[in-house]
C-alpha positions in Angstrom: -58.9 44.2 38.4 -61.4 42.4 36.2 -59.7 43.5 32.9 -56.3 42.3 34.5 -57.8 38.8 35.1 -59.0 38.7 31.6 -55.6 39.7 30.2 -53.7 37.3 32.4 -55.9 34.4 31.4 -55.2 35.1 27.8 -51.4 35.3 28.5 -51.4 31.9 30.4 -53.2 30.3 27.4 -50.5 31.7 25.0 -47.7 30.3 27.2 -49.3 26.9 27.4 -49.6 26.7 23.6 -45.8 27.5 23.3 -44.8 24.9 25.9 -47.0 22.3 24.3 -45.4 23.0 20.9 -41.9 22.4 22.4 -42.9 19.2 24.2 -44.1 17.5 21.0 -41.1 18.3 18.7 -38.9 15.4 20.1 -41.7 12.8 19.7 -42.4 14.0 16.2 -38.9 13.6 15.0 -38.8 9.9 16.2 -42.2 9.2 14.6 -41.1 10.7 11.2 -38.2 8.4 10.9 -40.4 5.3 11.7 -43.2 6.3 9.3 -40.8 7.1 6.5 -39.7 3.4 6.8 -43.3 2.2 6.9 -43.9 4.2 3.7 -40.9 2.6 2.0 -42.0 -0.8 3.1 -45.5 -0.2 2.1 -44.4 1.1 -1.5 -42.1 -2.0 -1.8 -44.9 -4.5 -1.0 -47.3 -2.6 -3.3 -44.7 -2.8 -6.2 -44.0 -6.5 -5.5 -47.7 -7.4 -5.6 -49.1 -5.1 -8.3 -46.3 -4.7 -10.7 -44.1 -7.9 -10.3 -47.2 -10.0 -9.6 -45.6 -11.8 -6.6 -49.0 -12.5 -4.9 -50.3 -11.4 -1.6 -48.8 -14.5 0.1 -45.4 -12.8 -0.1 -46.6 -10.6 2.8 -46.9 -13.4 5.3 -43.5 -14.7 4.4 -41.9 -11.3 4.7 -43.4 -10.9 8.0 -41.9 -14.0 9.4 -38.4 -13.3 7.9 -38.4 -9.7 9.2 -39.6 -10.8 12.8 -36.7 -13.3 12.8 -34.1 -10.7 11.5 -35.4 -8.1 14.1 -36.8 -9.9 17.0 -36.7 -6.8 19.3 -38.5 -4.5 16.9 -42.3 -4.4 16.8 -44.4 -3.5 13.7 -43.6 -6.3 11.3 -46.7 -8.5 11.8 -48.6 -9.7 8.7 -51.4 -7.3 9.5 -49.2 -4.3 10.1 -47.4 -5.0 6.7 -50.8 -5.1 4.9 -51.7 -1.9 6.7 -48.4 -0.2 5.3 -49.4 -1.3 1.8 -52.9 0.1 2.2 -51.7 3.3 3.7 -49.1 3.8 0.9 -51.6 3.0 -1.8 -54.4 5.2 -0.3 -52.2 8.3 -0.7 -49.6 7.6 -3.4 -52.1 6.2 -5.9 -54.5 9.0 -5.4 -52.4 12.0 -6.0 -49.5 12.9 -8.3 -47.4 14.7 -5.8 -47.2 11.9 -3.3 -43.9 13.2 -1.9 -45.7 16.1 -0.4 -48.4 13.8 1.0 -45.8 11.6 2.5 -44.1 14.6 4.2 -47.5 15.4 5.6 -48.8 12.1 6.9 -45.5 11.0 8.6 -46.0 13.8 11.1 -48.8 12.0 12.9 -48.6 8.7 14.8 -49.1 5.4 13.0 -52.4 4.7 15.0 -53.8 8.0 13.9 -52.9 7.2 10.2 -54.7 3.8 10.5 -57.8 5.5 12.0 -57.9 7.9 9.0 -57.6 5.3 6.2 -60.1 3.0 7.9 -62.8 5.6 8.2 -62.3 7.9 5.2 -62.4 7.2 1.5 -61.7 10.7 0.1 -58.2 11.9 -0.2 -59.0 15.6 0.5 -60.9 14.7 3.6 -58.1 12.4 4.8 -55.5 15.2 4.4 -57.7 17.6 6.2 -57.8 15.4 9.3 -54.1 14.8 9.1 -53.4 18.6 8.9 -55.9 19.2 11.8 -54.2 16.5 13.9 -50.8 18.2 13.4 -52.2 21.7 14.1 -54.1 20.7 17.2 -52.0 17.8 18.6 -55.1 15.6 18.8 -54.9 12.3 20.5 -56.3 9.3 18.6 -59.5 9.3 20.5 -60.1 13.0 19.8 -59.3 12.4 16.1 -61.8 9.6 16.0 -64.4 11.7 17.7 -63.9 14.6 15.2 -64.3 12.2 12.2 -67.5 10.6 13.7 -68.9 14.1 14.3 -68.0 15.0 10.7 -65.9 18.0 11.2 -64.7 18.1 7.6 -68.3 19.1 6.4 -69.1 21.5 9.3 -66.0 23.7 9.5 -66.3 27.1 7.9 -70.1 26.7 7.2 -71.5 29.4 9.6 -73.3 32.4 8.0 -71.1 35.5 8.6 -70.6 39.1 7.5 -66.8 38.9 7.9 -65.9 39.9 4.3 -67.7 43.2 4.9 -66.5 43.8 8.5 -63.0 42.4 8.8 -59.7 42.8 6.9 -59.2 40.0 4.3 -56.6 37.9 6.1 -58.6 38.0 9.3 -61.9 37.5 7.6 -60.7 34.2 6.0 -59.2 32.8 9.2 -62.4 33.8 11.2 -64.7 32.2 8.7 -62.5 29.1 8.7 -62.7 28.6 12.5 -66.6 28.6 12.8 -68.7 25.6 12.2 -72.3 24.9 11.5 -73.8 23.0 13.1 -72.0 22.8 16.5 -72.5 19.4 18.2 -72.9 19.0 22.0 -72.7 15.4 22.8 -71.6 16.0 26.4 -74.6 17.8 28.0 -76.8 16.3 30.5 -79.9 18.5 30.6 -83.0 17.7 32.8 -86.5 19.1 33.0 -86.9 22.9 32.3 -83.6 23.7 30.6 -83.3 27.1 29.3 -80.3 29.2 28.0 -78.7 29.5 31.5 -78.9 25.7 32.0 -77.1 25.1 28.8 -74.5 27.9 29.7 -73.9 26.1 33.1 -73.4 22.8 31.4 -71.1 24.1 28.8 -68.9 25.8 31.5 -69.1 22.5 33.6 -67.7 20.6 30.6 -65.5 23.4 29.4 -62.8 21.0 28.1 -65.3 19.2 25.8 -66.8 22.6 24.7 -63.4 24.0 23.8 -62.7 20.9 21.9 -65.9 21.4 19.8 -65.2 25.2 19.4 -61.7 24.3 18.0 -58.0 25.1 18.5 -57.1 28.5 19.7 -60.1 29.3 21.9 -59.4 30.4 25.5 -62.4 30.6 28.1 -62.6 34.0 29.7 -65.9 33.9 31.5 -69.6 33.4 31.7 -72.3 36.1 32.3 -69.5 38.7 31.9 -70.8 42.3 33.0 -70.6 45.2 30.8 -71.3 48.3 32.7 -72.6 51.2 30.6 -73.7 54.3 32.3 -76.3 53.3 35.0 -77.0 49.8 33.5 -75.2 46.6 33.5 -75.5 44.2 30.7 -74.4 40.4 30.8 -72.9 38.5 27.8 -73.5 34.7 27.9 -69.9 33.5 27.2 -66.6 35.3 26.5 -63.7 33.6 24.9 -60.3 34.8 23.5 -58.9 33.4 20.2 -55.2 33.2 20.2 -54.6 33.2 16.4 -57.2 35.9 15.6 -55.9 38.0 18.6 -59.5 39.0 19.5 -62.3 38.4 21.9 -65.2 36.2 20.8 -68.6 36.8 22.3 -71.0 33.7 22.2 -74.7 34.2 22.8 -76.9 31.1 23.2 -80.6 31.0 22.0 -82.7 28.0 22.5 -85.1 29.0 19.6 -84.8 29.8 16.0 -82.6 32.8 14.9 -84.5 36.1 15.0 -83.2 39.2 13.1 -83.2 41.3 16.3 -80.5 39.1 17.8 -77.9 40.5 15.3 -78.7 44.0 16.6 -78.2 43.1 20.2 -75.0 41.2 19.4 -73.7 44.3 17.5 -74.4 46.4 20.7 -72.4 43.8 22.8 -69.4 43.8 20.5 -69.2 47.6 20.4 -69.1 47.6 24.2 -66.5 44.8 24.5 -64.4 46.7 21.9 -64.6 49.8 24.2 -64.4 48.4 27.6 -62.3 45.2 27.4 -60.3 45.1 24.2 -56.9 46.7 24.1 -55.5 48.9 21.3 -53.2 46.2 19.8 -56.0 43.6 19.7 -58.3 42.9 16.7 -62.0 43.7 16.6 -64.2 41.5 18.8 -66.3 38.8 16.9 -69.7 37.6 17.8 -71.2 34.1 17.4 -75.0 33.5 17.8 -75.6 29.9 18.5 -79.3 29.1 17.8 -81.4 26.0 17.8 -82.1 26.5 14.1 -82.1 29.4 11.6 -83.3 30.6 8.2 -80.3 31.2 6.1 -81.9 34.1 4.2 -83.1 35.8 7.4 -79.6 35.4 8.9 -77.9 36.9 5.8 -80.4 39.9 5.7 -79.9 40.5 9.4 -76.1 40.5 9.3 -76.1 42.8 6.2 -77.1 45.7 8.3 -74.6 45.3 11.1 -71.2 47.0 11.4 -69.6 44.4 13.7 -68.2 40.9 12.6 -70.9 38.3 13.5 -71.4 34.6 12.6 -74.7 32.7 13.1 -74.7 28.9 13.5 -77.0 26.1 14.8 -76.2 23.8 17.6 -77.3 20.2 18.1 -77.6 18.4 21.5 -76.6 14.9 20.6 -78.0 12.0 22.7 -74.9 10.0 23.6 -76.1 8.7 26.9 -75.3 5.1 27.8 -78.2 2.7 27.0 -78.7 1.6 30.7 -79.3 5.3 31.7 -81.6 6.2 28.9 -84.9 5.1 30.6 -84.4 7.4 33.7 -83.4 10.5 31.6 -85.5 12.7 29.4 -85.2 12.2 25.6 -83.9 14.9 23.2 -87.5 15.5 22.1 -88.7 16.0 25.7 -85.9 18.4 26.3 -86.8 20.5 23.3 -90.5 20.4 24.4 -89.4 21.7 27.8 -87.3 24.4 26.3 -90.2 25.6 24.2 -92.7 25.5 27.0 -90.3 27.5 29.3 -89.7 30.1 26.7 -93.4 30.4 25.9 -94.1 30.9 29.6 -91.4 33.6 29.8 -93.0 35.3 26.8 -96.5 35.3 28.2 -95.3 36.6 31.7 
C-alpha cells in the first residue's frame, strides 16, 4: 500500500505538469505577438536616436501620437517606449545573433522582461533567467525572488560524484539541478531547533521548499520508513524528480559535513533502490544538506561511494518583518541553540 501511494503521488505530479503546459500555450502565443511588436518599436526608436540622431525628445512626441492613433491600446506611454528601446538595446547590441535572443525573450511576459533588464547587467545571466522562466512558468514575483537569491551563481555548484556513478546524460542533468548553497528564507525556528524541527518547517512550507529545490521535484514523504530484516530505518525527506525519473533522498545535518554521512547515505540509497524504486526508474540520488562543509573532505568522502550523492550547504536567511524581530531569536541565537542541542545529544 505504501509503495502504491508513492507511485500514485508521482503519477499525479506528472499529470499536473502536462495540464499546466497546455494551459499556458494560448497565453504564450498572444504574448509573443505583442512582444515582437515591442521589439520592432524598440529597434526603430534606437535607430532613430542612435543612427539618425533625432534626439530622445522624439520618444515623447511619438508616445502622444501613438496614443491618439490607438486610444484603446495600452503600452505606448513615454516610459514604456523608452523601456522598449532599453530592452532591445540590452540584447541586440550585446550579441551578434540577436534574432535567436529575440525568439527567446518574447516568450515571457513584458513585466518579466522589465524585471530582468532592470536587475541584471550580464547578457548570459539575463538569458539564463529568461530560459528558467519559460521552463518553470515563474510568476514575476518568483522571478524577482530567484534573482534576489542569486540562483544563477548557485545552480550546479553542489559537490557530487555523478560523473562516476551515473550515465553521462543523467549525470549532467542531475548536476545541473543541484544548488549550493540552498537558501531557506521561509523558516520560523524557535529555541532548541534540531534536524527534526527544520524538517517539520520544510514540510509545513513545502511550496516554498519545492520552489527552492527547483522544477521537477515532487514531495513523497518525511521520515519514510525502510524496513530491513528486523530493523527500521527512517530517511529524512523523500522526493521524486520527474525529468530524472528517479527518487531523491535528502538528509539534513545542522552541523558541518562529516565523511561518515556519505556512507550512511550510500546505505539509504541502496535500500530505496531495492525497496521502493521500480525497474523502469533510474538510480536513486542522495543530497546531503549540511550547515557547512569542507570541499576537500566532501570530495574524498564521495570518492569511495558507489551511489550518486551530492553535498551542499544551506543557509537560513533572516527575512522576518522588522516589527517582529525583537520577539524572535536571531540567526546567531538559533545557530547557538542548534550547536548546544547537538552537543547535549553527543554527551548523553
